N, C-alpha and C positions, 0 to 999 in steps of 0.2 A: 398538505400531508397530514397523513393521519396513522394512526398506530394500533386500527380495527386487527383483529385476526382475519385469516383468509374466509369468506364466506361465498353463497353461492351465487350471492347479487352479480358480482364483474365474472365470475368465472373465471377456471384460469389462476397459477400461481404471480405473485406481484412481483415487479423489476422495478424498485425505487433506489434513487439517489440521496443520499443525505449528503447536502453540501459544506458542511462546517462539523465538527465533531459538537459544538456549541449545541448543533439538534438533533443530537444523538436520545438525550431522552425524550423526544417528542415521536420516539420509535419505540415498539413493544419490541425488542431486539431479540428476546427468546424466540420469537417467531419466525425467524431470518436464519440464511448462510449471511454472515455478514464478510464482504469482499474488503478490506482497509487498503486504501492507494495514498500512496505518499512517491510521487514520483520523483522528485527531484528533492531527496534522493534516498530514503530510508528503503521502501519496498522494491526499488530497483536492485539496491545492493544486496538486500536478504534473498532476492531470487536469485539472484547471480553466485551468489556464496552457498547456498544451497543447492544450487546446479552444479556447483565447482566441489561437493562434496565435504560441505560442512555437515559436521553430525548434527549440530542442533544449534540455533541462536536462540537465547534467552533475551526478550526485551523487558527492560526497567524503566519505572518511569524516571529516574532521580538517580543522578550522577553518583551519589553518596552508596546507593545499593549497587550499582555497578563495581564500586571499588571494595566494598563489603565481599565479593566474590573471592578476593586477593586473599585478605585478612584472614577468609574463613580455609585458608591454603587450597583452594580450588587450581587448576594448572588450566587454567582457560585463557583466549583472549579477552580483553575488556576494548569495548569501541566506544567512545561517547563525543557526541558532537553538540554543540549548543551555540545557535547562530551561525549554523554554515561552518564553525571551525571545529577542528580536532581539540577534546579540554586538554590540557596539559596533564603530561603525567600518563597519559594512556595508549594503547597501541596501536590504536587509529580511530577513525571519525566513521563517515558515513561515505565516503568515496566509493561506487563499484570498484575502482582498481586495486582497492586494499581488500577485495573477495576474492582473487584469484586462486588457484587450485592449489600453488605452490604456498599460500598462506595460509588457507583453509582447509584443505581437503583433513579429513579427520579428526578436524579440531571443534570445540566447542566457545561459541562467542557469546559473552554478554554485551548488548547494545543499549546505550539511550539514546535517542534524538529528541530536538525540540518537537516535530511534531507528530512523524509515523506512531511512536510508541506509545504517545497521550492517547490517539485513537483508537488505538489496541484495548488499550487499558478501558476504556471505555465502552467498549462492546464486548465486553468479558461473558457475558450472559448470554449470548448467541447462541444457535445449535450449533456454529461450527464457525469459526473465523480461518479463513485464507487472505493471502496476499497477492495482490496483481500490481503488475509493471507492465508497460510495452512490450518489454522481452519476454514476456510468456502469456501473451495476452490470448492468441489464440489457443492453447493449450487450457489456459484457465475458462474461457468461454465454452470448449467442447464438454468443459468436465461438470461446469454449471450446468449445461442442456440437459445432462443425464440426471440430475439431480432433483428433478419434481420438488422440489422446494421454493419458497417466499428468498428473493435474493435482495439482500441489500448494499448498494456501493457506499462506500464511506470516503470521503475525500478527508484527507487531513489538514488541508487548509495552511495555514500559515500562522500559529499563534491564534487559533478558534477562528480564523478570518477565513472566508471564500477565496481558493485561487484559483487562477484558471487552467494551470497544467493538470490536478488533479481531476477538476470537472471535465475538461476534454479528454483524459482517458475513461471515466466513468462513461462519455458520451460513444465513446471508440468500443466499451462493450455493450452497452443498449443497440448499438448500429449490427454486432454481432447475434445479437440475441433478441431482437423485436419483433422478429418473423416464428419465433419458437413457442409462441400461444402463450405468453406472460403478459400481464398487465401491466403496464407501464405509467407511472404518475408523472406530473406536471415538470417535476426535477429531471426526470428522467427525459423525459422531451426537450427541455432545455440544453439539458448536457450533450444530446446527441444532435440539436442543430447547430450548437457550438462547435461540435465535433465535423459536423458538413462544411462549417464557414474553414475548418483549419485544414481540414484532412490533405490537400494537395501540397501544401507546405508547413507543417508540423514545426518545424525549427524555426521556419519565419515567423509564424502565428505565435510563437512562445517567445520569441524577444521581445514581443511587448511586456513579459511578465513581470512584476515587482520581482520575485524568487530569483526570476535568472538574471534579473539588476545586480542582485547581492551577490549572487555566485559569482560574474563576473569580476565584480569589485575585488573579488578574494580570490582572482585569477583562475576559475575553476570553470573554464567553457568546455572545457576535454570531457568533464564530467557532464555537461547538459549533452552534449552530441550523443556519450553514449547512451544515457537513457531514454534517448527517442530510436533506439535500435529497436525493429520489429521483430518479435520470433526469434531471437536467439539461444533461448530457452525453452524446456518445456518442464521444468519441475515447479510445482506449485506446492510454495510452503505453505504449511497448516499448524493450527498451535492446539501441541498437545499438552494438557496441563501447562506448566510454566513455560516452555520449549517450543519454538517453530520446528519443524521436521518436515521432511519430504512427505510429502501426502502419498 
């Protein structure tokens, strides 16, 4: 993994995969469009919320920052998740089923999650930050193909560790982009190989993951199944200042 700016040597723009937020410092993120990935469940829920008409979603790192919005008198929905559970006293957490039209249309939501918001904050100096999930993958890939910019797919992982589901999604993006003139790195090749192994039965493959085990213990298998829906949304959330809005 290297962080050199694009050079004539390799030709073409780069498509690289950062396998965990802990590795973000190895990249010169200002040279990239960053795609933040947190399949179970933050980026899936945010994509779904934006698709369903949420005006904006404000990602914050800490639960306390989330609470501060109410103390300032803002009429925002507050969403906080830690270790897969809704934090007590908050409107909802990280479940995509909380982000339906009835609940979020026209609303601003302040959200903090264990992994996804962490990856997003570490990527803040990127040229642009967008969010990806299986639910908006084709829309996202079509947009990335048009940008002619280096792309860094940032897997949120689990508490800075590697995880399978985010890497698998990165591999699915590489699958759609690899014949579009990008120069791909070893992590992108590995992620794509993993996707080739799993693509015929994503659900079955991801039953192996530690996070799906954690979520099952919390009784939210329905969330996992929802997060593996492909192309039920076209909205791409983009970070605009402090807010995620529809691109």
